[in-house]
N, C-alpha and C positions, 0 to 999 in steps of 0.2 A: 645346113652349110657344115661342112668339114673345115676343122679348127687344128688349128697346132700350138701345142705347149711353149709358152717362151721363158718356162724357167721349169728343168725336170723334175722340182721338188713340189710344183703346184698340184693344185686336183681339180682335174678338169671332170665336169657335171653338166650331163647333157641335159639340156632345156626342156622345162616341163615338167621334170621329175625331184624327186627328195634325197638329199643326202643324209645315208645313217652312219653314225660314228659312236663308238665306242671311248668314251672318255675314260683316262687312264688310273684314276682315283674312286672315282663313284662306281665307276660299271656301269652308268647308267646310259641307256639307248637316249639320243639324240638326233630329232628328225629336225632338218632345216630345210622350208622350202628356198626352190630356187628361183632367179628371175627367167622371164622367155629370153633373154638377151644378156652374154657375158657383162660383167660389171663395169663402168669406166671407172678411174681414178675419183672422182668424187664420191659415188656411189659406195667405194671402198671406203673412204674416210668418213662417211658419215656411218657406217655398221659400225667402225672402230670407237667411235664419237661415242655411241649411245649403246655399246655393248654393256651390260651388267656385268659386275666382278665374276659370278659363276656362269657365266656364258662363254662356250666355246668360239672363237672368232678362226672362220675358216677367210682365207686371200686366194679368190681365184681369177688367174692372171691367163686370158685364153686372146687369140689373135685372128682372124679369119687369114686364110693361106694368100689371099689377094694383097695383102699389105708386104707380103715378104715373099718375092717370086721363087719358084724351086728352080736351082740351079740345073741345065743342061749341059751334054755333053761338048756341043760345040758350042759354050758361052762366049759370046763377045767380048770382048776384054773391058769396053766400055762398060757394061750392061753389069758383067760380075762386080765392078768397081761402082755402080751405080748400087747394085744389089749387098756387098759389103757395108758400104756406107748406111744403108737402110737399117740394115742389120744392127749396125754399133750404135744407131741414135736409138735401137728400138729396147736396145741392153742399156743405154744410160737412161731411157727413159725409164725401163722398169726400177732402176736402183735408185732413180728420184722416190719413185711410188713405195718402194719398199725402205727409205730412208725417213718418208712421211709417217706410214707406219708403224715404223720401230719405235720415232720420236712421241706419238700418241700412246704407243702401248707404254713408252716408260713412264709418260705420266701419269698414265691407271697406275701401275703401280707404285708411283710416289704417293698418289691418292689413297690406295691403297694400303702402302706404310704408313703414313700421317693416321688414317683412320682405324687403323691396328694398334697405333702406340695410344692413341685418346681412348678408346679402349680399352685397353691394358692399363692405364692411368684412371679412370673409371672404377675399374674392376678391384683396384689396390686402396681408392680413396674408401668404397663400399667395403673391405675388410676391414680397415682403419678406425670405421665408425660404428664397423658390430663389435671390434675388439673393446672402442672406447665405451659402447654400451652394455657390453657384457662387465668390464670394471667398473662401470657407475653401480652396476646392479650389484653384484658380489657388496662393493661399499656401502653400499646402501643396507643391503642384508646383517652389513658387520654392524653399522649404527643402529640398526632397528634392534638388534641383540644387545646393542650395551647399553641402550637408554630403556626400550622397554621389558626388558625380560626382568621386571619387578615383582619379587613374591613376597607375600607376607607372612608369617611364621609366630605361634604363640609358643611359648614354654610354661611349664606348668604353674606357674607363679602369674601368668596372666600380662607376661612382657611380650609388647610387638614389637620387631625388629623389621627395619627397610634396608635389606638386603640388595647389592647391585653386584655386576661383574667386579672381579679383581678383590670379593673379600670385605669392602666399605661397607660402612653401615651405619645405621642413626636410631638409636635404641632412643624409643619415649616405655617409662615406667609406667605400668597402670594394673592398678588393683581389682578394678569389677572386670566381669568377663565379658569380651567381645565375640562377638559370630566370626567365624571361620573366613578370611578374608576380607574382614571391614578394618578399617582404620578410626580412630577417631575423630570428630567433627573438628577438632581444633589444630590436627596434624599439621596441614600446609602453614597454617598460622603462626606454628611454632617453629617451624622450617626451613621458610622463605622469607630470611634475610638476605637483602640485595645491598652489593657494595658498591653496585653500579648503578647509576641512574639509566646508561645506556651503555653500549658499545658499537665501536665504528670498523667497521670492516670496510676494506677496499684493497684495490691492486697499486704496488710501490711508484709506480708511474706517474699514481694520481694523488700522490702525496700533497700537492698544493692543495685542489679542492678540500680533504681529509680535513688537513690545516685549516682552513678556514672555517669549515662547519663545527669542529672543536670549538676551536676562539668563539665562536658566534655562542655556543650554548654553553659553556663555561663561564663566560659572561651575565649570560642569564640565569646564574647559580646550580648548575647543573654539572654533576660530576662525572665523569666518563672514562670509558677505557678505549684507548686507540692501537689498533694496529700499526703495527712497524715502528711506532714510538714507545709503546709503554709495556714490551714484554721483557720479560725477567732473563738475564742472559744464563744458559746453565740450566734451564729448566726444562725437560721437555715439553716440543711442541704441542703435539696432541694434548696431553696431560691440561697444559695449560689452555688453549683454545674451551677442553671441556666445562675448565672451571670457570673462566672469564663468561662464558654463555650463559652457564647456570647461575652467574652472580649477577646477571644482568637484566633488569626491568624491561627493557626494550635493545633490541638490534636494528643497526641502521645499517645494512648492508647500499653501498656506491657503486652503481655499476656503469660501466662506461666501454667505448670498444677495447679497452684494455682487458678489464677485468670479465668481460662475457666470455672471452675465447679461454680465460688462464684456468686451467683445471685447479687448480690451489683455491680460489677464488670459488668454483663452482661444489667444492666440498665444503668449504665455510658456509656457504649459502645453506646446503642440504643438511648438515648439523644443526643451524639456527632452525629450519624447520620442522627438524624432529623437535628439537626441543619445544618448538612452539605449540607442536601438537601433544606432548607431551605433559607440558605444565598447564595447556589450556587456558592463558594470562598471558602471558610472554607474547611481546608481539613482535613482528618483521616489518618493520619499511624499506622496502628499497627505494633508492633515489637515481632516478634516471638520467644522466648525464650524458647529451648529444649520441642519442641512441636512438633507433627506428624501432615502432610496435615489433617489427619481426624477427629485432633483434635481443627481444627480451626471451629471457629463458622460460620454456613453457610451465614450470612449476610456480611463476611468480604472477603469472598473467589471472589468478582468482583474486591477487591481493592488491589493495589500491594503495599505488605508489605514490610519489612525490617529484616533480621534475627541476630540476636544481636552476635552471635558466629563468622559471616562471615569477612572478612578479610576487606571487603571495607565497614562496616556497617558507621562508622565516617563520611566518604566523602561523603556515599548518604544522610548520614540522615541531613549534614550540608547545602547540597547543596539544600535538600528541605526546609529547613528555608530560605535562603538565596532568593531562586526564591519566595516561600510566603511573604516574606517582599515588596519585589520589586514590586508585583502585586496589583493593586488597586482592589477594588472590584466593579464589573461591574456592570452599570448604567441601571437601571430598566425602561423601559417606558411602561411598561405594556402589 
């Protein structure tokens, strides 16, 4: 059947054939099967709704000539008026179709814009996590270098000196010969004088809970250091933290929704764990307050923690402190 285009920019495809086009960006050939008959408005809207972001969309608007009579030379005025009226109605319908199609395309564009913003936000978060992971790895390496790069040296008189980074050392004079890299059997007994029974580390927003735990332990005869309360003004923070960790028999780390997301609390936790591995005796007890197992830091999941809200929290914490006080640091023979 002969057809007539209603819009000069629409594309007319013969029925039963395939339409081939070259996309402007990808230069990829696209072959779209056509329907046996020209699509109606509902079919066009359905095609637009089901279109994917990368799919080309072609709107074909065709109508048979019988809908719009062809003007003749001796056209009757009444027939001409009817023809022009039907032509006007046809343009109005076409305009409505195009408006609906444009509305759907606009919705698709908004969806794509939202999806792009979501993807961009996800990429930004991944970059931030990667940056934090890199920073934590760098910090972990520096701390391991600070705490673990310890070497033993003997002088000609048989003196053993334990040297750390920064030139700080503890000398133990011995007149007998020691093998290279070996320490006296009572070295840790002579140098492991603890100033505190415990050190309590927490986020400033959890000061009320930390104060309650501290008062309970002090009432039971334990002496401890409480972060944010006992810090000496004017003293470097890092040096003070390092000194307190080494001077405490046991470290209590308060883990709450505030502290698990705080970078400083994460650093304090890492330093305590490094000291635990180095000393092979000092303990770290995580105290969980209103957090789920999924929120627990991965580095603490191998430790047995205490739940602040549980019934036997006080008894279990006191038992741990008593056991730590009664346990001497193990001797090291190399």
